[in-house]
ROSE-4610 file (N, C-alpha, C; in Angstrom, 1 decimal, always signed):
// ROSE-4610
residu = [M/M/M/K/K/K/T/T/T/L/L/L/I/I/I/L/L/L/F/F/F/A/A/A/S/S/S/K/K/K/Y/Y/Y/G/G/G/T/T/T/T/T/T/K/K/K/K/K/K/C/C/C/S/S/S/E/E/E/L/L/L/I/I/I/A/A/A/A/A/A/D/D/D/L/L/L/T/T/T/D/D/D/I/I/I/E/E/E/I/I/I/S/S/S/D/D/D/I/I/I/Q/Q/Q/T/T/T/A/A/A/T/T/T/D/D/D/I/I/I/S/S/S/L/L/L/E/E/E/S/S/S/F/F/F/D/D/D/R/R/R/I/I/I/I/I/I/I/I/I/G/G/G/T/T/T/S/S/S/A/A/A/Y/Y/Y/F/F/F/G/G/G/R/R/R/P/P/P/D/D/D/K/K/K/K/K/K/L/L/L/S/S/S/D/D/D/Y/Y/Y/I/I/I/K/K/K/Q/Q/Q/N/N/N/Q/Q/Q/S/S/S/I/I/I/L/L/L/L/L/L/S/S/S/K/K/K/K/K/K/I/I/I/A/A/A/L/L/L/F/F/F/M/M/M/C/C/C/S/S/S/K/K/K/E/E/E/T/T/T/S/S/S/L/L/L/E/E/E/Q/Q/Q/T/T/T/I/I/I/N/N/N/K/K/K/E/E/E/L/L/L/Y/Y/Y/D/D/D/H/H/H/A/A/A/Q/Q/Q/Y/Y/Y/K/K/K/Y/Y/Y/H/H/H/F/F/F/G/G/G/Y/Y/Y/E/E/E/L/L/L/N/N/N/I/I/I/S/S/S/K/K/K/M/M/M/K/K/K/F/F/F/M/M/M/D/D/D/K/K/K/L/L/L/V/V/V/T/T/T/K/K/K/K/K/K/I/I/I/T/T/T/Q/Q/Q/V/V/V/S/S/S/N/N/N/D/D/D/E/E/E/S/S/S/H/H/H/L/L/L/K/K/K/L/L/L/E/E/E/Q/Q/Q/L/L/L/N/N/N/E/E/E/L/L/L/I/I/I/Q/Q/Q/S/S/S/L/L/L/K/K/K/I/I/I/S/S/S]
num = [1/1/1/2/2/2/3/3/3/4/4/4/5/5/5/6/6/6/7/7/7/8/8/8/9/9/9/10/10/10/11/11/11/12/12/12/13/13/13/14/14/14/15/15/15/16/16/16/17/17/17/18/18/18/19/19/19/20/20/20/21/21/21/22/22/22/23/23/23/24/24/24/25/25/25/26/26/26/27/27/27/28/28/28/29/29/29/30/30/30/31/31/31/32/32/32/33/33/33/34/34/34/35/35/35/36/36/36/37/37/37/38/38/38/39/39/39/40/40/40/41/41/41/42/42/42/43/43/43/44/44/44/45/45/45/46/46/46/47/47/47/48/48/48/49/49/49/50/50/50/51/51/51/52/52/52/53/53/53/54/54/54/55/55/55/56/56/56/57/57/57/58/58/58/59/59/59/60/60/60/61/61/61/62/62/62/63/63/63/64/64/64/65/65/65/66/66/66/67/67/67/68/68/68/69/69/69/70/70/70/71/71/71/72/72/72/73/73/73/74/74/74/75/75/75/76/76/76/77/77/77/78/78/78/79/79/79/80/80/80/81/81/81/82/82/82/83/83/83/84/84/84/85/85/85/86/86/86/87/87/87/88/88/88/89/89/89/90/90/90/91/91/91/92/92/92/93/93/93/94/94/94/95/95/95/96/96/96/97/97/97/98/98/98/99/99/99/100/100/100/101/101/101/102/102/102/103/103/103/104/104/104/105/105/105/106/106/106/107/107/107/108/108/108/109/109/109/110/110/110/111/111/111/112/112/112/113/113/113/114/114/114/115/115/115/116/116/116/117/117/117/118/118/118/119/119/119/120/120/120/121/121/121/122/122/122/123/123/123/124/124/124/125/125/125/126/126/126/127/127/127/128/128/128/129/129/129/130/130/130/131/131/131/132/132/132/133/133/133/134/134/134/135/135/135/136/136/136/137/137/137/138/138/138/139/139/139/140/140/140/141/141/141/142/142/142/143/143/143/144/144/144/145/145/145/146/146/146/147/147/147/148/148/148/149/149/149/150/150/150/151/151/151/152/152/152]
x = [-42.8/-43.2/-42.8/-43.8/-43.5/-42.8/-41.7/-40.9/-40.6/-40.6/-40.2/-39.0/-37.9/-36.9/-37.1/-37.3/-37.5/-36.3/-35.6/-34.4/-34.2/-33.3/-32.9/-31.3/-30.7/-29.3/-28.7/-27.9/-27.4/-26.3/-25.3/-24.1/-23.9/-24.9/-24.8/-24.6/-24.2/-23.9/-25.2/-26.3/-27.5/-28.1/-28.0/-28.4/-27.6/-26.4/-25.5/-25.9/-26.2/-26.6/-28.0/-28.9/-30.2/-30.1/-29.2/-29.1/-28.4/-27.5/-26.9/-28.0/-28.8/-29.9/-30.9/-31.3/-32.2/-31.6/-30.3/-29.7/-29.8/-30.0/-30.0/-31.4/-32.4/-33.8/-34.6/-35.8/-36.7/-38.0/-38.8/-40.1/-39.8/-38.9/-38.5/-38.5/-39.0/-38.9/-38.0/-37.4/-36.5/-37.0/-37.0/-37.5/-36.8/-36.2/-35.5/-36.6/-36.7/-37.7/-37.5/-36.3/-36.1/-36.7/-36.8/-37.3/-38.6/-39.1/-40.3/-41.5/-42.5/-43.7/-44.9/-45.0/-46.2/-45.9/-45.8/-45.4/-46.7/-47.1/-48.2/-47.8/-47.7/-47.3/-48.2/-49.5/-50.5/-50.1/-49.5/-49.2/-48.0/-47.4/-46.2/-46.4/-45.8/-45.9/-44.9/-43.7/-42.6/-41.9/-41.5/-40.9/-39.6/-38.5/-37.2/-36.9/-36.6/-36.3/-34.9/-34.2/-32.8/-32.6/-31.8/-31.6/-30.1/-29.7/-28.4/-28.6/-27.6/-27.7/-26.6/-26.9/-25.8/-25.9/-24.8/-24.8/-25.9/-26.1/-27.0/-28.5/-28.8/-30.2/-30.4/-31.6/-32.0/-32.5/-32.6/-33.2/-34.6/-34.8/-36.1/-37.3/-37.1/-38.2/-38.6/-37.6/-37.9/-38.6/-38.1/-38.8/-40.2/-40.4/-41.8/-42.7/-42.2/-42.9/-43.3/-42.4/-42.7/-43.8/-43.7/-44.8/-46.1/-46.2/-47.4/-48.0/-47.2/-47.6/-47.4/-47.3/-47.0/-48.0/-49.3/-50.3/-50.2/-49.9/-49.7/-48.4/-47.3/-46.1/-46.2/-46.9/-47.1/-47.9/-48.6/-49.3/-48.4/-47.2/-46.3/-45.2/-44.5/-43.2/-42.2/-41.4/-40.4/-39.0/-38.1/-36.7/-36.1/-35.2/-34.6/-33.1/-32.5/-31.1/-30.6/-29.4/-28.8/-27.4/-27.0/-25.6/-25.2/-24.3/-23.8/-22.6/-21.8/-20.6/-21.0/-21.7/-22.0/-23.5/-24.3/-25.7/-26.4/-27.2/-27.9/-29.3/-29.8/-31.2/-32.2/-32.0/-32.9/-33.0/-32.0/-32.0/-32.7/-32.9/-33.3/-34.7/-35.1/-36.3/-37.4/-38.6/-39.6/-39.8/-39.9/-39.9/-40.9/-42.1/-43.1/-42.7/-42.2/-41.7/-40.5/-39.6/-38.3/-38.7/-39.6/-40.0/-40.7/-41.5/-42.2/-41.3/-40.2/-39.3/-38.8/-38.8/-38.3/-36.8/-36.2/-34.8/-34.3/-33.2/-32.6/-31.1/-30.5/-29.1/-28.4/-27.2/-26.3/-25.2/-25.1/-24.1/-22.8/-22.6/-21.4/-21.6/-20.5/-20.6/-19.5/-19.7/-18.6/-18.5/-17.4/-17.1/-16.9/-17.9/-17.8/-17.4/-16.3/-15.9/-15.9/-15.5/-15.5/-16.8/-17.9/-19.3/-19.9/-19.3/-20.0/-20.0/-21.0/-21.1/-20.1/-19.8/-18.6/-18.7/-19.8/-19.9/-19.8/-20.5/-20.4/-19.0/-18.3/-16.9/-16.0/-16.2/-15.4/-15.6/-16.8/-17.1/-16.6/-16.9/-16.5/-15.0/-14.3/-12.8/-12.3/-12.9/-12.5/-12.8/-13.9/-14.3/-13.6/-13.5/-12.9/-11.4/-10.9/-9.5/-9.2/-10.2/-10.0/-10.2/-9.4/-9.5/-9.8/-9.8/-10.1/-11.3/-11.9/-13.0/-12.6/-13.5/-13.2/-14.4/-14.3/-15.4/-15.2/-16.2/-16.2/-17.5/-18.0/-19.2/-19.0/-20.0/-20.0/-20.7/-20.1/-20.7/-21.3/-20.7/-21.2/-22.5/-22.8/-24.1/-25.1/-24.7/-25.6/-26.0/-25.0/-25.2/-26.1/-25.9/-26.7/-28.2/-28.5/-29.8/-30.4/-29.6/-30.1/-30.4/-29.6/-29.9/-31.1/-31.3/-32.5/-33.8/-33.7/-34.8/-35.2/-34.2/-34.4/-35.2/-35.0/-35.6/-36.9/-37.2/-38.4/-39.6]
y = [-90.7/-92.0/-92.2/-92.4/-92.6/-94.0/-94.0/-95.2/-95.5/-96.8/-97.2/-98.1/-98.0/-98.9/-99.7/-100.9/-101.8/-102.7/-102.8/-103.5/-104.2/-105.3/-105.9/-106.0/-105.6/-105.5/-105.9/-106.9/-107.4/-106.6/-106.3/-105.6/-104.3/-103.8/-102.5/-102.3/-103.4/-103.2/-102.9/-103.7/-103.5/-102.1/-101.7/-100.4/-99.3/-99.5/-98.5/-98.4/-99.5/-99.5/-98.8/-99.1/-98.5/-97.0/-96.5/-95.1/-94.4/-95.1/-94.6/-94.5/-95.4/-95.4/-94.2/-94.1/-93.1/-91.7/-91.5/-90.2/-89.7/-90.5/-90.1/-90.1/-90.4/-90.4/-89.4/-89.1/-88.2/-88.9/-88.3/-88.9/-90.3/-90.5/-91.8/-91.9/-93.0/-93.3/-94.6/-94.7/-95.9/-96.5/-97.8/-98.5/-99.8/-99.9/-101.1/-102.0/-103.2/-104.2/-104.6/-104.4/-104.8/-103.9/-102.6/-101.6/-101.0/-101.3/-100.7/-101.3/-100.4/-100.9/-100.9/-99.9/-99.8/-99.4/-100.3/-100.0/-100.2/-99.1/-99.1/-99.2/-100.4/-100.6/-100.0/-99.9/-99.4/-98.0/-97.2/-95.8/-95.6/-96.7/-96.6/-97.2/-96.5/-97.0/-98.0/-97.8/-98.7/-99.1/-100.3/-100.8/-101.5/-101.0/-101.6/-102.4/-103.7/-104.6/-105.0/-104.8/-105.1/-106.1/-107.1/-108.1/-108.5/-109.1/-109.7/-111.2/-112.0/-113.4/-113.8/-114.6/-115.2/-116.7/-117.3/-118.7/-119.2/-118.4/-118.8/-118.5/-117.8/-117.6/-116.1/-115.7/-114.2/-113.9/-112.7/-112.3/-112.9/-113.6/-114.3/-113.3/-112.2/-111.2/-110.6/-110.3/-109.8/-110.8/-112.1/-113.2/-113.4/-113.3/-113.5/-112.3/-111.1/-110.0/-110.0/-110.5/-110.6/-111.7/-112.8/-113.8/-113.3/-112.5/-112.0/-110.9/-110.2/-109.1/-109.3/-110.6/-110.9/-110.3/-110.4/-110.0/-108.5/-107.7/-106.3/-106.0/-106.7/-106.5/-106.8/-107.8/-108.2/-107.2/-106.2/-105.2/-103.9/-104.0/-102.8/-103.0/-101.9/-102.0/-102.4/-103.4/-103.9/-103.9/-103.6/-103.7/-104.5/-105.4/-106.3/-106.1/-106.1/-106.2/-107.0/-107.5/-108.4/-108.0/-108.0/-107.9/-109.1/-109.9/-111.1/-111.5/-112.5/-112.9/-113.8/-114.9/-115.9/-116.2/-116.0/-116.3/-115.4/-116.0/-115.2/-114.8/-113.8/-113.3/-114.4/-115.1/-116.1/-117.2/-117.5/-118.5/-118.1/-116.8/-116.3/-115.6/-115.1/-114.3/-115.3/-115.2/-116.1/-116.0/-117.1/-117.1/-116.2/-116.1/-115.3/-113.8/-113.3/-112.0/-111.7/-112.7/-112.6/-112.4/-113.2/-113.2/-111.9/-111.3/-110.1/-108.8/-108.9/-107.7/-107.2/-105.9/-105.2/-105.2/-105.0/-104.9/-105.9/-106.5/-107.5/-107.3/-107.0/-106.7/-107.4/-107.7/-108.3/-107.3/-106.7/-105.5/-106.0/-107.3/-107.8/-107.8/-107.6/-107.7/-106.9/-106.8/-106.3/-107.2/-107.4/-108.1/-107.1/-106.9/-105.9/-106.6/-107.2/-108.0/-107.3/-106.0/-105.2/-105.0/-105.2/-105.0/-106.3/-107.4/-108.8/-109.2/-110.0/-110.6/-111.7/-112.1/-113.0/-114.2/-115.0/-116.2/-116.0/-114.9/-114.6/-114.3/-113.5/-113.1/-114.4/-115.3/-116.5/-117.3/-117.6/-118.4/-117.8/-116.5/-115.8/-115.8/-115.5/-115.5/-116.9/-118.0/-119.4/-119.7/-119.3/-119.7/-118.9/-117.6/-116.7/-116.5/-116.8/-116.5/-115.0/-114.2/-112.8/-112.3/-111.4/-110.9/-109.4/-108.7/-107.3/-107.0/-105.8/-105.4/-105.3/-105.8/-105.7/-105.3/-104.5/-104.2/-104.7/-105.4/-105.9/-105.5/-104.3/-103.7/-103.4/-103.7/-103.4/-102.1/-101.0/-99.7/-99.4/-100.0/-99.8/-100.4/-101.5/-102.1/-101.3/-100.8/-99.9/-98.6/-98.0/-96.8/-97.1/-98.3/-98.8/-98.8/-99.4/-99.5/-98.1/-97.2/-95.8/-95.1/-95.3/-94.6/-95.2/-96.5/-97.2/-96.7/-96.5/-96.1/-94.6/-93.8/-92.4/-92.3/-93.2/-93.0/-93.9/-94.7/-95.5/-94.9]
z = [-180.6/-180.2/-178.7/-177.9/-176.5/-176.2/-175.6/-175.5/-174.0/-173.7/-172.4/-172.6/-171.7/-171.6/-170.4/-170.5/-169.3/-169.2/-168.1/-168.1/-166.7/-166.8/-165.6/-165.6/-164.6/-164.5/-163.2/-163.2/-161.9/-161.3/-162.2/-161.8/-162.6/-163.3/-163.9/-165.3/-166.1/-167.5/-168.3/-168.1/-168.8/-168.4/-167.2/-166.8/-167.5/-167.6/-168.3/-169.8/-170.4/-171.8/-172.0/-171.0/-171.1/-171.0/-170.1/-169.9/-171.1/-171.7/-173.0/-174.1/-174.2/-175.2/-174.9/-173.6/-173.2/-173.4/-173.2/-173.3/-174.8/-175.8/-177.1/-177.8/-177.0/-177.5/-176.8/-177.4/-176.7/-176.4/-175.5/-175.0/-174.6/-173.6/-173.1/-171.6/-171.1/-169.7/-169.6/-168.4/-168.2/-166.8/-166.8/-165.6/-165.3/-164.1/-163.7/-163.1/-163.7/-163.2/-161.8/-161.3/-159.9/-158.9/-159.3/-158.4/-158.8/-160.0/-160.5/-159.7/-159.4/-158.7/-159.6/-160.4/-161.3/-162.7/-163.6/-165.0/-165.8/-166.4/-167.3/-168.8/-169.3/-170.6/-171.7/-171.4/-172.3/-172.8/-172.0/-172.3/-173.2/-173.6/-174.5/-175.9/-176.9/-178.3/-178.6/-177.9/-178.2/-176.9/-176.8/-175.5/-175.9/-175.3/-175.4/-174.2/-174.4/-173.2/-173.2/-172.1/-172.0/-170.8/-171.0/-170.0/-170.0/-169.0/-168.9/-168.7/-168.8/-168.5/-167.7/-166.7/-165.8/-165.9/-166.3/-166.4/-167.4/-168.5/-169.5/-169.3/-168.1/-167.8/-167.7/-168.2/-168.1/-166.7/-166.4/-165.1/-164.9/-163.8/-163.6/-163.5/-162.8/-162.6/-163.9/-164.8/-166.1/-167.0/-166.9/-167.7/-167.3/-165.9/-165.4/-165.9/-165.8/-166.2/-167.7/-168.5/-170.0/-170.2/-169.5/-169.6/-169.2/-168.1/-167.6/-168.5/-169.2/-170.0/-171.5/-171.9/-173.3/-174.3/-174.0/-174.9/-175.2/-174.2/-174.3/-175.1/-174.7/-175.4/-176.9/-177.2/-178.6/-179.5/-178.8/-179.5/-179.6/-179.2/-179.2/-180.2/-180.6/-181.3/-180.2/-180.5/-179.5/-180.1/-179.2/-179.4/-178.2/-178.5/-177.5/-177.5/-176.3/-176.3/-175.1/-175.2/-174.2/-173.9/-172.7/-172.3/-171.7/-172.4/-171.9/-172.7/-172.2/-173.0/-174.1/-173.8/-174.9/-175.1/-174.1/-174.3/-175.3/-176.2/-177.2/-176.7/-177.3/-177.0/-177.4/-178.5/-178.9/-177.9/-177.2/-176.1/-174.9/-174.7/-173.3/-173.4/-174.5/-174.6/-175.2/-174.7/-175.2/-176.7/-177.4/-178.9/-179.6/-179.1/-179.7/-179.6/-178.5/-178.4/-179.2/-179.2/-180.0/-181.5/-181.9/-183.4/-183.7/-182.7/-182.9/-182.9/-182.2/-182.1/-183.4/-183.5/-184.7/-184.7/-183.5/-183.4/-182.3/-182.6/-181.6/-181.7/-180.5/-180.4/-179.2/-179.4/-178.4/-178.2/-177.1/-176.8/-176.2/-176.1/-175.5/-174.0/-173.2/-171.8/-171.1/-169.8/-168.9/-167.7/-167.2/-166.0/-164.9/-164.1/-163.0/-161.7/-161.7/-160.6/-159.3/-159.3/-158.1/-157.5/-158.3/-157.8/-157.4/-157.7/-157.5/-156.0/-155.7/-154.4/-154.4/-153.2/-152.9/-153.8/-153.8/-154.6/-156.1/-156.6/-158.0/-158.4/-157.5/-157.8/-157.8/-156.9/-156.8/-158.1/-158.4/-159.6/-160.9/-161.0/-162.2/-162.4/-161.3/-161.4/-161.8/-161.2/-161.5/-163.0/-163.5/-164.8/-165.9/-165.7/-166.7/-166.5/-165.4/-165.2/-165.2/-164.9/-164.9/-163.4/-163.0/-161.6/-161.5/-162.6/-162.6/-163.5/-163.3/-164.2/-165.6/-166.5/-168.0/-168.7/-169.8/-170.6/-172.0/-172.5/-173.9/-174.5/-174.3/-174.9/-176.4/-177.1/-178.6/-178.8/-178.5/-178.6/-180.0/-181.0/-182.4/-182.5/-181.9/-181.9/-181.2/-180.0/-179.2/-180.1/-180.7/-181.5/-182.7/-183.3/-184.4/-184.0/-182.8/-182.3/-182.1/-181.5/-181.3/-182.6/-183.6/-184.9/-185.5/-185.4/-186.0/-185.3/-184.0/-183.2/-183.5/-183.8/-184.2/-185.5/-186.4/-187.7/-187.8/-186.8/-187.0/-186.2]
């Protein structure tokens, strides 16, 4: 089954998870919505969409892309995942696509403070009281999705 992983990642956690998924599957392409120029959804049987959330909001470019291509996406097998501390997928992905998705996962989060821009770093440190990089990824959830995708 030809699969596309389409993701948005501000500081690398969602990209990291996308690459871990891609490494374990066959016939797969991976595309960062921030740099992709021509994505042909029609050529894929299954689409995995990964996003992060900052201050409760998903990536705008990915959200806009989903809205513009919703009819095509609803004709495909869909898996969704999110990397964030508290925000849920259901709060960030459009309801129709969320309801349509076969798999929905929340992989936890990483604080990549060393990669953050000045203002993001300042706000994150103030809110979280954390000053170093931290990982709180739920790798068991990620592996569960991979195993589910292998048998579907």
